[in-house]
N, C-alpha and C positions, 0 to 999 in steps of 0.2 A: 504494500500498501503506499509505505514513504518511497520507495523507488517512482512509482506512477507519478508522485506529488512532486518530484524534485525534476522529473524529467525535461520539462520546458526552462529548465535553470541551461543546459546543456546551449542551448544556440546564443544565450545570453554571454555566455561564457566567451565561446568560441569569437563571437561579433567581438568583445573588448579586447581579445588578447589580438587578434586582426589589426584593431583599430588602435592600439598601443604600442604594438612590437616595433614600427618604425618611428614611432616618435622622435627616439633619439638620434636620427638621422641628420646631419647637420648638413642642409644644404649651402650650396653659395649663392649669393644672388643670379637674377638673371641675367644682366648683364653680363656678369664672370661666366655663367654656363656658357652664355653665346660666343663670348669671345673662346672659350678652351675650346668651341668646334671647329677650329680654323684648319686642323689635321694637318701642320707644318711643325718640323721639329727644329729647333735653333744650333745653328752650324755646328758649334760645339759641342751639343748634346743628344742624346737621343729621348723621343718623346712616349712612353708607355698610356695606353688609355684602360684601363681596366674597368670594364661596365656589366652590368646586369639589367636584362629587358624587362618590359611589364609585364611578364607571363603571370598568369592567374593561378597557375597548380604551383604549389609549394613557396607563394610569394611574398606570403606575410610577415615571416622573419627576418631580421639583418641577418647578414654572413660576414664574420668577420674577415680581414684580409690583412696581411702581413706581408710585409718587404724585407727582405733578408734578416727575417726573425723580429722584427721589429714592427709592431702593432700599427694601423695605418688610418684604421677605423672599419665600418661595416656598411655595406651595401645595403639596400633595399630596392625594390622593385621599380626598375624603371630609371636608375642614378648610374652615374660612373665618377671615378679618378681618374687624374691626368696627373702625371708626373715629367717632368724633363731632368732626366739623367744623366749621369757624365758615363762615357763609355765604360763597359764593364760586363762582370757576370751578376744577373739579379735572378733573385729567388722568391715568385711571388706564391702565397699559399693561401688556404681557405679549411676552414675544417667545423665539423659540426660534430656532436656527439655517435654520429653514425657512418660518417666518412671525411676523407680529407682531399685537397684537390691541391698539386704543388704544378709550376710551368717554371723553366729555367730560360730566362733571356740570356742572350748575349748582345747586349745594346750596341748599339753604332752611333756615333755622331751623325747626323741629320737624319737619321731610319725614324719611323711613326711605328710602331707596336700596335696591337689591338687583343686584348685578352677577355674571351667572355666566359661570366660566370653564370651558373645556372642552378636554382633549387630546385629541387623534386622533393615530393613528398616519400617519408618514409616512415618506418614502424613510430618510432620515439620525435627526435628532433630534423628529420629530414637530411637529405644527402646533397652534397655540391659538387658540383663541376666546373673545370677550368679548362679553357683552352684558347691556343692563339688562332685568330681568325685572320683572312685576308682582308686587304684596305676597303675593299668596295663592299664588304659585308659588315665589316667595322664601324666603317663613315655612317653609312646607311641606319644602322641600328642604334648609336650612340646619339646620332641628331636627334631621336626620341626620347635621350634621356636628361636630367639634370645632374650639376656638376655639384660633387661633393668635396667639403674641406677635411682633407685628409691630415691626420696628426703624423704622419710619416715626413719628416722633412728631410730631402736629400742633403748630401754634403756639400 
C-alpha cells in the first residue's frame, strides 16, 4: 500500500535530478562563445575543442573532464571547451562510475582538433565515450553548443 502511495514521487525526483544536474555548468557569455567558434588556431599553438552534443539520452548529468590529469570542469548537453595549447602530447579523459574514456593527442602548432564526448545511459551512473572527429563534423556540432569556462589553465 505504501509503495502505491509513493510511486507518484518517482517522476518528480527524476525531473528535479535532470533540472539541477547541469546547474553547476559555468557557461561563458554568448559573445565569448561566438568568438570561440572561429575554428582557427594561433600560429604558435594548437587548438582543441572538446564538446558534447545536446542528445536527449544520457544527457542530464555533467561529465567531468581532465586534461593531463588536471580537472578542467564538466560538460553538460550542448556545451564545449576550447583550449589553445603549446605543442606537445596531451591526455584528455572523462569517467563515470561505470566507464572511462581517454584520448591522447599530439597537438601541433596551427592545427585544430575536435574531441566529441558522448553520454549513454547505464546501470547506475551512465557511460561515457570520447573520440576525435574530423573538422567538418566537429565544426558543425560545436556550432550548436555553448562555450564553458574551464578550470584548466594551460601553461
